[in-house]
mmCIF file as gemmi writes it, N, C-alpha and C atoms, coordinates in Angstrom:
data_model
loop_
_atom_site.group_PDB
_atom_site.id
_atom_site.type_symbol
_atom_site.label_atom_id
_atom_site.label_alt_id
_atom_site.label_comp_id
_atom_site.label_asym_id
_atom_site.label_entity_id
_atom_site.label_seq_id
_atom_site.pdbx_PDB_ins_code
_atom_site.Cartn_x
_atom_site.Cartn_y
_atom_site.Cartn_z
_atom_site.occupancy
_atom_site.B_iso_or_equiv
_atom_site.pdbx_formal_charge
_atom_site.auth_seq_id
_atom_site.auth_asym_id
_atom_site.pdbx_PDB_model_num
ATOM 1 N N . UNK Axp A 1 ? 20.215 55.998 45.702 1 0 ? 1 A 1
ATOM 2 C CA . UNK Axp A 1 ? 19.027 56.173 44.656 1 0 ? 1 A 1
ATOM 3 C C . UNK Axp A 1 ? 18.48 54.762 44.764 1 0 ? 1 A 1
ATOM 4 N N . UNK Axp A 2 ? 19.254 53.677 44.859 1 0 ? 2 A 1
ATOM 5 C CA . UNK Axp A 2 ? 18.413 52.639 45.178 1 0 ? 2 A 1
ATOM 6 C C . UNK Axp A 2 ? 17.077 52.558 45.79 1 0 ? 2 A 1
ATOM 7 N N . UNK Axp A 3 ? 17.734 53.043 47.407 1 0 ? 3 A 1
ATOM 8 C CA . UNK Axp A 3 ? 16.552 52.944 48.095 1 0 ? 3 A 1
ATOM 9 C C . UNK Axp A 3 ? 15.212 53.779 47.667 1 0 ? 3 A 1
ATOM 10 N N . UNK Axp A 4 ? 15.446 54.76 46.88 1 0 ? 4 A 1
ATOM 11 C CA . UNK Axp A 4 ? 14.452 55.782 46.142 1 0 ? 4 A 1
ATOM 12 C C . UNK Axp A 4 ? 13.625 54.685 45.14 1 0 ? 4 A 1
ATOM 13 N N . UNK Axp A 5 ? 14.421 53.878 44.375 1 0 ? 5 A 1
ATOM 14 C CA . UNK Axp A 5 ? 13.825 53.238 43.485 1 0 ? 5 A 1
ATOM 15 C C . UNK Axp A 5 ? 12.926 52.097 43.929 1 0 ? 5 A 1
ATOM 16 N N . UNK Axp A 6 ? 13.428 51.699 44.678 1 0 ? 6 A 1
ATOM 17 C CA . UNK Axp A 6 ? 12.915 50.343 45.955 1 0 ? 6 A 1
ATOM 18 C C . UNK Axp A 6 ? 11.544 50.86 45.944 1 0 ? 6 A 1
ATOM 19 N N . UNK Axp A 7 ? 11.558 52.223 46.622 1 0 ? 7 A 1
ATOM 20 C CA . UNK Axp A 7 ? 10.138 52.697 47.299 1 0 ? 7 A 1
ATOM 21 C C . UNK Axp A 7 ? 9.207 53.105 46.047 1 0 ? 7 A 1
ATOM 22 N N . UNK Axp A 8 ? 9.754 53.465 44.887 1 0 ? 8 A 1
ATOM 23 C CA . UNK Axp A 8 ? 8.812 53.572 43.816 1 0 ? 8 A 1
ATOM 24 C C . UNK Axp A 8 ? 8.114 52.324 43.192 1 0 ? 8 A 1
ATOM 25 N N . UNK Axp A 9 ? 9.195 51.183 43.514 1 0 ? 9 A 1
ATOM 26 C CA . UNK Axp A 9 ? 8.292 50.059 42.97 1 0 ? 9 A 1
ATOM 27 C C . UNK Axp A 9 ? 7.319 49.54 43.737 1 0 ? 9 A 1
ATOM 28 N N . UNK Axp A 10 ? 7.933 49.644 44.954 1 0 ? 10 A 1
ATOM 29 C CA . UNK Axp A 10 ? 6.626 49.61 46.06 1 0 ? 10 A 1
ATOM 30 C C . UNK Axp A 10 ? 5.246 50.401 46.14 1 0 ? 10 A 1
ATOM 31 N N . UNK Axp A 11 ? 5.418 51.621 45.893 1 0 ? 11 A 1
ATOM 32 C CA . UNK Axp A 11 ? 4.501 52.195 45.579 1 0 ? 11 A 1
ATOM 33 C C . UNK Axp A 11 ? 3.625 52.077 44.2 1 0 ? 11 A 1
ATOM 34 N N . UNK Axp A 12 ? 4.211 51.682 42.949 1 0 ? 12 A 1
ATOM 35 C CA . UNK Axp A 12 ? 3.484 51.177 42.073 1 0 ? 12 A 1
ATOM 36 C C . UNK Axp A 12 ? 2.814 49.746 42.478 1 0 ? 12 A 1
ATOM 37 N N . UNK Axp A 13 ? 3.58 48.959 43.129 1 0 ? 13 A 1
ATOM 38 C CA . UNK Axp A 13 ? 2.916 47.511 43.343 1 0 ? 13 A 1
ATOM 39 C C . UNK Axp A 13 ? 1.645 47.965 44.686 1 0 ? 13 A 1
ATOM 40 N N . UNK Axp A 14 ? 1.803 48.774 45.245 1 0 ? 14 A 1
ATOM 41 C CA . UNK Axp A 14 ? 0.793 49.151 46.535 1 0 ? 14 A 1
ATOM 42 C C . UNK Axp A 14 ? -0.59 49.819 45.553 1 0 ? 14 A 1
ATOM 43 N N . UNK Axp A 15 ? -0.145 50.926 44.619 1 0 ? 15 A 1
ATOM 44 C CA . UNK Axp A 15 ? -1.356 51.343 43.793 1 0 ? 15 A 1
ATOM 45 C C . UNK Axp A 15 ? -1.956 50.3 42.947 1 0 ? 15 A 1
ATOM 46 N N . UNK Axp A 16 ? -1.329 49.42 42.565 1 0 ? 16 A 1
ATOM 47 C CA . UNK Axp A 16 ? -1.936 48.183 41.779 1 0 ? 16 A 1
ATOM 48 C C . UNK Axp A 16 ? -2.871 47.427 42.531 1 0 ? 16 A 1
ATOM 49 N N . UNK Axp A 17 ? -2.259 47.04 43.742 1 0 ? 17 A 1
ATOM 50 C CA . UNK Axp A 17 ? -3.313 46.434 44.836 1 0 ? 17 A 1
ATOM 51 C C . UNK Axp A 17 ? -4.731 47.056 45.263 1 0 ? 17 A 1
ATOM 52 N N . UNK Axp A 18 ? -4.357 48.404 45.313 1 0 ? 18 A 1
ATOM 53 C CA . UNK Axp A 18 ? -5.667 49.448 45.666 1 0 ? 18 A 1
ATOM 54 C C . UNK Axp A 18 ? -6.221 49.065 44.638 1 0 ? 18 A 1
ATOM 55 N N . UNK Axp A 19 ? -6.039 49.317 43.15 1 0 ? 19 A 1
ATOM 56 C CA . UNK Axp A 19 ? -6.941 49.238 42.154 1 0 ? 19 A 1
ATOM 57 C C . UNK Axp A 19 ? -7.846 48.07 42.004 1 0 ? 19 A 1
ATOM 58 N N . UNK Axp A 20 ? -6.798 46.547 42.268 1 0 ? 20 A 1
ATOM 59 C CA . UNK Axp A 20 ? -7.412 45.395 42.301 1 0 ? 20 A 1
ATOM 60 C C . UNK Axp A 20 ? -8.456 45.28 43.142 1 0 ? 20 A 1
ATOM 61 N N . UNK Axp A 21 ? -8.273 45.94 44.429 1 0 ? 21 A 1
ATOM 62 C CA . UNK Axp A 21 ? -8.981 45.81 45.439 1 0 ? 21 A 1
ATOM 63 C C . UNK Axp A 21 ? -10.075 46.621 45.393 1 0 ? 21 A 1
ATOM 64 N N . UNK Axp A 22 ? -10.318 47.779 45.012 1 0 ? 22 A 1
ATOM 65 C CA . UNK Axp A 22 ? -11.54 48.869 44.678 1 0 ? 22 A 1
ATOM 66 C C . UNK Axp A 22 ? -12.405 47.762 43.51 1 0 ? 22 A 1
ATOM 67 N N . UNK Axp A 23 ? -11.505 47.214 42.769 1 0 ? 23 A 1
ATOM 68 C CA . UNK Axp A 23 ? -12.7 46.803 41.483 1 0 ? 23 A 1
ATOM 69 C C . UNK Axp A 23 ? -13.39 45.53 41.987 1 0 ? 23 A 1
ATOM 70 N N . UNK Axp A 24 ? -12.673 44.651 42.699 1 0 ? 24 A 1
ATOM 71 C CA . UNK Axp A 24 ? -13.359 43.506 43.687 1 0 ? 24 A 1
ATOM 72 C C . UNK Axp A 24 ? -14.328 44.021 44.769 1 0 ? 24 A 1
ATOM 73 N N . UNK Axp A 25 ? -14.279 45.415 45.309 1 0 ? 25 A 1
ATOM 74 C CA . UNK Axp A 25 ? -15.246 45.948 46.196 1 0 ? 25 A 1
ATOM 75 C C . UNK Axp A 25 ? -16.199 46.465 45.378 1 0 ? 25 A 1
ATOM 76 N N . UNK Axp A 26 ? -16.073 46.83 44.143 1 0 ? 26 A 1
ATOM 77 C CA . UNK Axp A 26 ? -17.168 47.345 42.906 1 0 ? 26 A 1
ATOM 78 C C . UNK Axp A 26 ? -17.957 46.101 42.85 1 0 ? 26 A 1
ATOM 79 N N . UNK Axp A 27 ? -17.425 45.268 42.496 1 0 ? 27 A 1
ATOM 80 C CA . UNK Axp A 27 ? -18.138 43.777 41.997 1 0 ? 27 A 1
ATOM 81 C C . UNK Axp A 27 ? -19.098 43.458 43.124 1 0 ? 27 A 1
ATOM 82 N N . UNK Axp A 28 ? -18.609 43.806 44.437 1 0 ? 28 A 1
ATOM 83 C CA . UNK Axp A 28 ? -19.321 43.168 45.436 1 0 ? 28 A 1
ATOM 84 C C . UNK Axp A 28 ? -20.278 44.621 45.9 1 0 ? 28 A 1
ATOM 85 N N . UNK Axp A 29 ? -20.482 45.463 44.996 1 0 ? 29 A 1
ATOM 86 C CA . UNK Axp A 29 ? -21.594 46.396 45.493 1 0 ? 29 A 1
ATOM 87 C C . UNK Axp A 29 ? -21.182 47.004 46.712 1 0 ? 29 A 1
ATOM 88 N N . UNK Axp A 30 ? -19.952 47.286 46.885 1 0 ? 30 A 1
ATOM 89 C CA . UNK Axp A 30 ? -19.165 48.453 48.197 1 0 ? 30 A 1
ATOM 90 C C . UNK Axp A 30 ? -19.951 47.685 49.37 1 0 ? 30 A 1
ATOM 91 N N . UNK Axp A 31 ? -20.383 46.426 49.686 1 0 ? 31 A 1
ATOM 92 C CA . UNK Axp A 31 ? -20.766 46.181 50.679 1 0 ? 31 A 1
ATOM 93 C C . UNK Axp A 31 ? -19.772 45.276 51.542 1 0 ? 31 A 1
ATOM 94 N N . UNK Axp A 32 ? -18.848 44.741 51.007 1 0 ? 32 A 1
ATOM 95 C CA . UNK Axp A 32 ? -17.65 43.929 51.746 1 0 ? 32 A 1
ATOM 96 C C . UNK Axp A 32 ? -16.805 44.89 52.616 1 0 ? 32 A 1
ATOM 97 N N . UNK Axp A 33 ? -17.285 44.935 53.975 1 0 ? 33 A 1
ATOM 98 C CA . UNK Axp A 33 ? -16.199 45.708 55.047 1 0 ? 33 A 1
ATOM 99 C C . UNK Axp A 33 ? -15.033 45.425 54.939 1 0 ? 33 A 1
ATOM 100 N N . UNK Axp A 34 ? -14.493 43.919 54.879 1 0 ? 34 A 1
ATOM 101 C CA . UNK Axp A 34 ? -13.292 43.774 54.998 1 0 ? 34 A 1
ATOM 102 C C . UNK Axp A 34 ? -12.245 44.265 53.72 1 0 ? 34 A 1
ATOM 103 N N . UNK Axp A 35 ? -13.067 44.412 52.837 1 0 ? 35 A 1
ATOM 104 C CA . UNK Axp A 35 ? -12.49 44.983 51.819 1 0 ? 35 A 1
ATOM 105 C C . UNK Axp A 35 ? -12.034 46.589 51.365 1 0 ? 35 A 1
ATOM 106 N N . UNK Axp A 36 ? -13.163 46.903 52.243 1 0 ? 36 A 1
ATOM 107 C CA . UNK Axp A 36 ? -13.116 48.53 52.394 1 0 ? 36 A 1
ATOM 108 C C . UNK Axp A 36 ? -12.104 48.844 53.533 1 0 ? 36 A 1
ATOM 109 N N . UNK Axp A 37 ? -11.932 47.889 54.216 1 0 ? 37 A 1
ATOM 110 C CA . UNK Axp A 37 ? -10.798 48.084 55.285 1 0 ? 37 A 1
ATOM 111 C C . UNK Axp A 37 ? -9.298 48.235 54.902 1 0 ? 37 A 1
ATOM 112 N N . UNK Axp A 38 ? -9.387 46.898 53.85 1 0 ? 38 A 1
ATOM 113 C CA . UNK Axp A 38 ? -7.958 46.738 53.053 1 0 ? 38 A 1
ATOM 114 C C . UNK Axp A 38 ? -7.878 48.054 52.251 1 0 ? 38 A 1
ATOM 115 N N . UNK Axp A 39 ? -8.842 48.522 51.689 1 0 ? 39 A 1
ATOM 116 C CA . UNK Axp A 39 ? -8.475 49.718 50.802 1 0 ? 39 A 1
ATOM 117 C C . UNK Axp A 39 ? -8.095 50.862 51.819 1 0 ? 39 A 1
ATOM 118 N N . UNK Axp A 40 ? -8.369 51.251 52.847 1 0 ? 40 A 1
ATOM 119 C CA . UNK Axp A 40 ? -8.138 52.166 54.003 1 0 ? 40 A 1
ATOM 120 C C . UNK Axp A 40 ? -6.654 51.82 54.134 1 0 ? 40 A 1
ATOM 121 N N . UNK Axp A 41 ? -6.469 50.465 54.6 1 0 ? 41 A 1
ATOM 122 C CA . UNK Axp A 41 ? -4.92 50.283 54.965 1 0 ? 41 A 1
ATOM 123 C C . UNK Axp A 41 ? -4.071 50.17 53.984 1 0 ? 41 A 1
ATOM 124 N N . UNK Axp A 42 ? -4.121 50.134 52.746 1 0 ? 42 A 1
ATOM 125 C CA . UNK Axp A 42 ? -3.415 50.22 51.428 1 0 ? 42 A 1
ATOM 126 C C . UNK Axp A 42 ? -3.043 51.57 51.137 1 0 ? 42 A 1
ATOM 127 N N . UNK Axp A 43 ? -4.215 52.373 51.33 1 0 ? 43 A 1
ATOM 128 C CA . UNK Axp A 43 ? -3.955 53.975 51.552 1 0 ? 43 A 1
ATOM 129 C C . UNK Axp A 43 ? -3.116 54.549 52.292 1 0 ? 43 A 1
ATOM 130 N N . UNK Axp A 44 ? -3.361 54.108 53.768 1 0 ? 44 A 1
ATOM 131 C CA . UNK Axp A 44 ? -2.246 54.466 54.513 1 0 ? 44 A 1
ATOM 132 C C . UNK Axp A 44 ? -0.919 53.928 53.942 1 0 ? 44 A 1
ATOM 133 N N . UNK Axp A 45 ? -0.778 52.743 53.768 1 0 ? 45 A 1
ATOM 134 C CA . UNK Axp A 45 ? 0.576 52.372 53.337 1 0 ? 45 A 1
ATOM 135 C C . UNK Axp A 45 ? 1.345 53.128 52.225 1 0 ? 45 A 1
ATOM 136 N N . UNK Axp A 46 ? 0.368 53.35 51.125 1 0 ? 46 A 1
ATOM 137 C CA . UNK Axp A 46 ? 0.879 54.381 50.02 1 0 ? 46 A 1
ATOM 138 C C . UNK Axp A 46 ? 1.452 55.578 50.492 1 0 ? 46 A 1
ATOM 139 N N . UNK Axp A 47 ? 0.23 56.362 51.419 1 0 ? 47 A 1
ATOM 140 C CA . UNK Axp A 47 ? 0.744 57.672 51.78 1 0 ? 47 A 1
ATOM 141 C C . UNK Axp A 47 ? 1.96 57.708 52.563 1 0 ? 47 A 1
ATOM 142 N N . UNK Axp A 48 ? 2.264 56.619 53.42 1 0 ? 48 A 1
ATOM 143 C CA . UNK Axp A 48 ? 3.316 56.351 54.128 1 0 ? 48 A 1
ATOM 144 C C . UNK Axp A 48 ? 4.801 56.397 53.415 1 0 ? 48 A 1
ATOM 145 N N . UNK Axp A 49 ? 4.592 55.544 52.455 1 0 ? 49 A 1
ATOM 146 C CA . UNK Axp A 49 ? 5.981 55.504 51.533 1 0 ? 49 A 1
ATOM 147 C C . UNK Axp A 49 ? 5.969 56.525 50.669 1 0 ? 49 A 1
ATOM 148 N N . UNK Axp A 50 ? 5.003 57.409 50.036 1 0 ? 50 A 1
ATOM 149 C CA . UNK Axp A 50 ? 5.189 58.626 49.41 1 0 ? 50 A 1
ATOM 150 C C . UNK Axp A 50 ? 5.785 59.539 50.77 1 0 ? 50 A 1
ATOM 151 N N . UNK Axp A 51 ? 5.462 59.639 51.769 1 0 ? 51 A 1
ATOM 152 C CA . UNK Axp A 51 ? 6.092 60.448 52.79 1 0 ? 51 A 1
ATOM 153 C C . UNK Axp A 51 ? 7.641 60.124 52.931 1 0 ? 51 A 1
ATOM 154 N N . UNK Axp A 52 ? 7.977 58.888 52.925 1 0 ? 52 A 1
ATOM 155 C CA . UNK Axp A 52 ? 9.371 58.615 53.189 1 0 ? 52 A 1
ATOM 156 C C . UNK Axp A 52 ? 10.107 58.897 51.752 1 0 ? 52 A 1
ATOM 157 N N . UNK Axp A 53 ? 9.547 58.482 50.839 1 0 ? 53 A 1
ATOM 158 C CA . UNK Axp A 53 ? 10.309 58.864 49.504 1 0 ? 53 A 1
ATOM 159 C C . UNK Axp A 53 ? 10.463 60.295 49.446 1 0 ? 53 A 1
ATOM 160 N N . UNK Axp A 54 ? 9.693 61.512 50.002 1 0 ? 54 A 1
ATOM 161 C CA . UNK Axp A 54 ? 9.781 62.774 49.87 1 0 ? 54 A 1
ATOM 162 C C . UNK Axp A 54 ? 10.922 62.854 50.787 1 0 ? 54 A 1
ATOM 163 N N . UNK Axp A 55 ? 11.093 62.32 51.972 1 0 ? 55 A 1
ATOM 164 C CA . UNK Axp A 55 ? 12.203 62.578 52.949 1 0 ? 55 A 1
ATOM 165 C C . UNK Axp A 55 ? 13.511 62.279 52.543 1 0 ? 55 A 1
ATOM 166 N N . UNK Axp A 56 ? 13.477 61.498 51.518 1 0 ? 56 A 1
ATOM 167 C CA . UNK Axp A 56 ? 15.004 60.725 50.912 1 0 ? 56 A 1
ATOM 168 C C . UNK Axp A 56 ? 15.335 61.812 49.949 1 0 ? 56 A 1
ATOM 169 N N . UNK Axp A 57 ? 14.237 62.428 49.133 1 0 ? 57 A 1
ATOM 170 C CA . UNK Axp A 57 ? 14.572 63.453 47.845 1 0 ? 57 A 1
ATOM 171 C C . UNK Axp A 57 ? 15.245 64.813 48.902 1 0 ? 57 A 1
ATOM 172 N N . UNK Axp A 58 ? 14.616 65.127 49.973 1 0 ? 58 A 1
ATOM 173 C CA . UNK Axp A 58 ? 14.957 65.813 50.598 1 0 ? 58 A 1
ATOM 174 C C . UNK Axp A 58 ? 14.309 67.256 50.162 1 0 ? 58 A 1
ATOM 175 N N . UNK Axp A 59 ? 14.812 68.249 50.101 1 0 ? 59 A 1
ATOM 176 C CA . UNK Axp A 59 ? 14.443 69.644 49.512 1 0 ? 59 A 1
ATOM 177 C C . UNK Axp A 59 ? 14.179 69.933 48.088 1 0 ? 59 A 1
ATOM 178 N N . UNK Axp A 60 ? 14.941 68.946 47.373 1 0 ? 60 A 1
ATOM 179 C CA . UNK Axp A 60 ? 15.082 69.007 45.756 1 0 ? 60 A 1
ATOM 180 C C . UNK Axp A 60 ? 13.925 68.141 45.319 1 0 ? 60 A 1
ATOM 181 N N . UNK Axp A 61 ? 13.32 69.154 44.745 1 0 ? 61 A 1
ATOM 182 C CA . UNK Axp A 61 ? 11.716 68.835 44.345 1 0 ? 61 A 1
ATOM 183 C C . UNK Axp A 61 ? 11.931 68.665 42.49 1 0 ? 61 A 1
ATOM 184 N N . UNK Axp A 62 ? 13.365 68.815 42.119 1 0 ? 62 A 1
ATOM 185 C CA . UNK Axp A 62 ? 13.288 68.524 40.278 1 0 ? 62 A 1
ATOM 186 C C . UNK Axp A 62 ? 14.01 67.2 40.365 1 0 ? 62 A 1
ATOM 187 N N . UNK Axp A 63 ? 13.691 66.876 39.096 1 0 ? 63 A 1
ATOM 188 C CA . UNK Axp A 63 ? 13.985 65.521 38.554 1 0 ? 63 A 1
ATOM 189 C C . UNK Axp A 63 ? 14.934 65.809 37.155 1 0 ? 63 A 1
ATOM 190 N N . UNK Axp A 64 ? 15.645 66.999 37.108 1 0 ? 64 A 1
ATOM 191 C CA . UNK Axp A 64 ? 16.199 67.325 35.848 1 0 ? 64 A 1
ATOM 192 C C . UNK Axp A 64 ? 15.297 67.225 34.714 1 0 ? 64 A 1
ATOM 193 N N . UNK Axp A 65 ? 13.839 67.448 34.637 1 0 ? 65 A 1
ATOM 194 C CA . UNK Axp A 65 ? 13.09 67.615 33.769 1 0 ? 65 A 1
ATOM 195 C C . UNK Axp A 65 ? 12.69 69.045 33.497 1 0 ? 65 A 1
ATOM 196 N N . UNK Axp A 66 ? 13.125 69.904 34.308 1 0 ? 66 A 1
ATOM 197 C CA . UNK Axp A 66 ? 12.92 71.515 34.141 1 0 ? 66 A 1
ATOM 198 C C . UNK Axp A 66 ? 11.629 71.875 35.071 1 0 ? 66 A 1
ATOM 199 N N . UNK Axp A 67 ? 10.926 70.968 35.41 1 0 ? 67 A 1
ATOM 200 C CA . UNK Axp A 67 ? 9.833 71.256 35.984 1 0 ? 67 A 1
ATOM 201 C C . UNK Axp A 67 ? 10.059 71.136 37.739 1 0 ? 67 A 1
ATOM 202 N N . UNK Axp A 68 ? 9.244 71.953 38.456 1 0 ? 68 A 1
ATOM 203 C CA . UNK Axp A 68 ? 9.119 71.938 40.03 1 0 ? 68 A 1
ATOM 204 C C . UNK Axp A 68 ? 8.197 70.918 40.303 1 0 ? 68 A 1
ATOM 205 N N . UNK Axp A 69 ? 8.612 69.765 41.076 1 0 ? 69 A 1
ATOM 206 C CA . UNK Axp A 69 ? 7.56 68.884 41.638 1 0 ? 69 A 1
ATOM 207 C C . UNK Axp A 69 ? 7.673 69.029 42.988 1 0 ? 69 A 1
ATOM 208 N N . UNK Axp A 70 ? 6.59 69.82 43.463 1 0 ? 70 A 1
ATOM 209 C CA . UNK Axp A 70 ? 6.436 70.142 44.751 1 0 ? 70 A 1
ATOM 210 C C . UNK Axp A 70 ? 5.442 69.041 45.473 1 0 ? 70 A 1
């Protein structure tokens, strides 16, 4: 469970960085190529971490809340 919690923390931090970068990009009128590339890279990192988290959870999509989280 510790590895899952660490991954969830990293995902949250990546999400916050994505939001910050998109805000900065918006302030630059979406013209900054390096910021656009940074968002693309961060989204790939985010997706990779989500995939890893799901693989750690296996086929069990429940979190004891009674809902199926597919």
